[in-house]
N, C-alpha and C positions, 0 to 999 in steps of 0.2 A: 504493498500499500504506499501511496506517495505520502511523504512527509508535508506538511503545511508549509515549512519554510522552502522546500524545494518547489512547491507551486509557485512562490514568489519568484524565486529565479527563473522558472520556465517561462513566467509572465513577461520578464525582461527580455527572455530570449524571442518571445513571440512580438513583442514591440520591435525589435531588431529587425526580424523577419517583414512584420507589416510595413515599416517605414522603407525597408529596401525595396519590396516588391512595388508599393505604391509609386516610388520614385522612379522605378525602371518603366512600370506601365505609363506614366505619364511623359518619360522621354520617347518610349516608343510610339506612343500616340502623337505626340505634338512634334516631333523632330523626324528629319530624313536621316538614313543612314549615312555616316560620315559628316553631318551637318554640325558646324561649329559655333557656339554663341558666346561672345565674350560676357564674362559676368562682371569681373572685377580684374584690377591688375593681377596679371600671374594666375589666373583661373578662368577656364573656359569650361562649357558644357559641350562636349563633343560625343556624340553617338556613335558607339562601335561596338561589334560583336566579338567576344573573344571566346575562341573554341579550345585554348589551352588553359594553363593554370596561371599562378602569379607571373606577371612580366610576359605573358603568352607564352610560357614555357609548354612545349609539345604542340602549339596551334596549328603546325604543319603536317602533324603527323598521320594524317590521313581518316579520320573518324574514331578510331579505337580509343582515343584518349577520354572521348566524352564518357564512355562507360567505365573506364578505369577511375576517373576523376570523381564519378557519381558515386561508384562503388567506395572508393576511399572517404569520400565524405559520410557516408552512410556508417562506416566503421568507426570514423573519428567522432561523429556525432553519438553514436552508442556509448564509446568509450567516456566521452564528457558527459553524458547524462548518468551513467554510473557514478563517475566520479563526484559529480554534483550530489547524488543522492547519499554518499558516504560523507560528506563534509561535516564538520561540527559546526554549531550553531554560531560560535565566535569567529569563524573563518569566512567574514563576509566579502572581504576584498577579493579572496579567490572564486567565491560564488558569483559575484559581478564578472570578474574576468573570464570564468567559464561560461558563463551565460551570454556574454557578448559574443564569443568565438563561436558557441553553438548555433545563435541566432544567425550570425554572418554564414556559417558553413550550409545552413538549412537555405538561406535564402539563396545562395549560388547553385545548390543543389537542385532548387525548384526551377531555375531558368534551365540548367543543364539537361534536366529530364524533359522540360516542356520544350525548348527550341534547339537543344543540341549546342548551345554557346550560350555564355553569359554576357548580360546586357551591363556594358561600362559606359561612364559617361562624365566622370569627374577629371578633368584635364589641368594639371597643374604645370607650369613653366617658368623657366626664367631664360630671357633672351630667346634663341631658338631652340634650347633644350628642353623637351618635355619629359616628366615623369610618366610611365605607362598609364593609361586610363584606368580608373577604379571607380567602385560603385560604393553604398551605403554597408553592404554586406563586407565588403573588404576593410572598410573603415572600421566596422564593429569588431571584425577578426583583429585587425591591427592595436585597437584600443586595448581589446581584451589581452592580448600578448603582452603589450606594455605594462598593464596592471599587473599581470601575472609575474613579469620580471621584477616590478618594484616589490610586490608581496614577497618574492624569494629573496629580497635583500632587507625584508624586515619592516618595511612600510606596511602600516595598518596592522601590526601584530601587538598584542598587548605586552607591555614590559611585565617581567617575572620578578 
C-alpha cells in the first residue's frame, strides 16, 4: 500500500509531467517544426524533434533507439518509484529530487511512445553557440539531479 507521504511526492512528479506535456502540446500546436521565436536575449523557443537522448545521442541510429530509450525510462522510473517508497520521512530533499527526475523521465517517455521522438523547444545560446534544445521534462531531470548532488554533500540533512 502506498504511504501518504509517497503520494505527495508522486503528486510533484505528476505536476512535472503535466507542465511538460502541456508545454509540448502548446509548442506543437502553435509552431512549425524548426520555427524559432526569440523570447529574450539568449533564449529562443525553437521547435525540434529529438529521436535520440540527451544532446541528441544516437539520434541517427535508425529507429531502434526509440524502444531502447523507452525501455530504459521504464526501468529507471520503476527503480526511482521503489526508491521513493523506501525513503524516510526526513529525507525531503531526496524525495523532491527523485520526484522531479521521475516526472521528467515519464514526460519524455510519453513523447517517445506516442510520437517516436521527444519534443524539445527551449534554445539557450550565446552568440552563435547554442546549447542543445531541451524541454520542461529535461529541466525537471536536471534540477532533480542537482538537488540529489546537493543532498549527497549534506545540504538539507539534519545536524546530528
